C-alpha positions in Angstrom: 1.0 8.4 -19.2 0.0 5.2 -17.9 -0.2 4.8 -14.1 -0.3 1.8 -11.9 -1.9 1.1 -8.6 0.1 -1.9 -6.8 -1.5 -3.7 -3.9 0.5 -5.9 -1.5 -1.3 -7.8 1.0 0.9 -8.1 4.0 -1.4 -9.9 6.3 -4.8 -11.2 6.7 -6.9 -10.6 9.8 -10.3 -11.7 8.8 -10.8 -13.7 5.7 -14.5 -13.0 5.6 -13.9 -9.3 5.3 -11.4 -10.0 2.4 -13.8 -12.3 0.7 -16.5 -9.5 0.9 -14.1 -7.1 -0.8 -13.1 -9.5 -3.5 -16.8 -10.2 -4.2 -17.5 -6.4 -4.6 -14.5 -4.9 -6.0 -15.0 -5.8 -9.6 -18.1 -3.8 -10.0 -16.2 -0.7 -8.8 -14.4 -0.8 -12.3 -17.5 0.2 -14.1 -17.1 3.4 -15.8 -13.2 3.4 -15.4 -10.5 2.6 -17.8 -8.6 0.1 -15.8 -6.8 -3.1 -16.6 -5.7 -5.9 -14.2 -2.3 -6.8 -15.2 -1.7 -9.2 -12.1 -3.6 -10.5 -9.3 -2.6 -13.3 -6.6 -0.6 -15.2 -9.2 2.7 -17.0 -8.6 5.4 -14.9 -7.3 9.1 -14.8 -6.7 10.3 -12.6 -3.9 13.7 -11.2 -4.8 14.0 -8.6 -2.0 12.2 -8.0 1.4 9.4 -9.8 3.2 7.1 -12.0 1.1 3.6 -10.4 0.6 0.6 -12.7 0.9 -0.6 -11.4 -2.7 0.2 -8.8 -5.3 -2.3 -7.1 -7.5 -1.2 -4.6 -10.4 -3.7 -2.4 -12.0 -3.1 -0.2 -15.0 -5.0 3.0 -15.6 -4.5 5.4 -18.5 -3.4 8.2 -16.2 -2.6 9.2 -12.6 -5.8 11.1 -12.3 -7.8 8.3 -13.6 -6.2 6.1 -11.2 -7.1 8.2 -8.4 -10.6 8.9 -9.7 -11.3 5.0 -9.2 -9.4 4.8 -6.0 -11.3 7.8 -4.4 -14.6 6.9 -5.9 -17.7 6.2 -3.5 -18.0 2.7 -5.0 -14.4 1.7 -4.5 -14.1 3.3 -1.0 -17.4 1.3 0.0 -15.7 -1.9 -1.0 -12.3 -1.0 0.4 -13.7 -0.8 4.0 -13.8 -4.5 3.9 -10.2 -4.6 2.9 -9.3 -2.4 5.6 -11.1 -4.6 8.2 -9.8 -7.8 6.7 -6.2 -7.4 5.9 -3.1 -4.9 6.1 -2.0 -3.9 2.5 0.5 -1.5 1.3 -0.8 0.3 -1.7 1.2 2.4 -4.2 0.3 4.6 -7.0 3.0 5.1 -9.6 3.2 6.9 -12.9 4.8 4.8 -15.9 7.8 5.9 -18.1 
């Protein structure tokens, strides 16, 4: 069953770290079955605080999503995301 990782960027602390993350995250998908469904496009907030940005990535399964997220390549890139901004990240299984 499909799974989705949803990134909600709540606030930016260091844009250069975010830029470093964005420059390097693309190559972390090599060898993983992932499809980016949304990335920082126009948004309409229906409830709650407005995030600075939203990214939705589809994976074939929860296990494959975790394999990408937990991979050494992604975790090396994610350090820059952690240093650059506050995110809320959720892994959810599709129906």
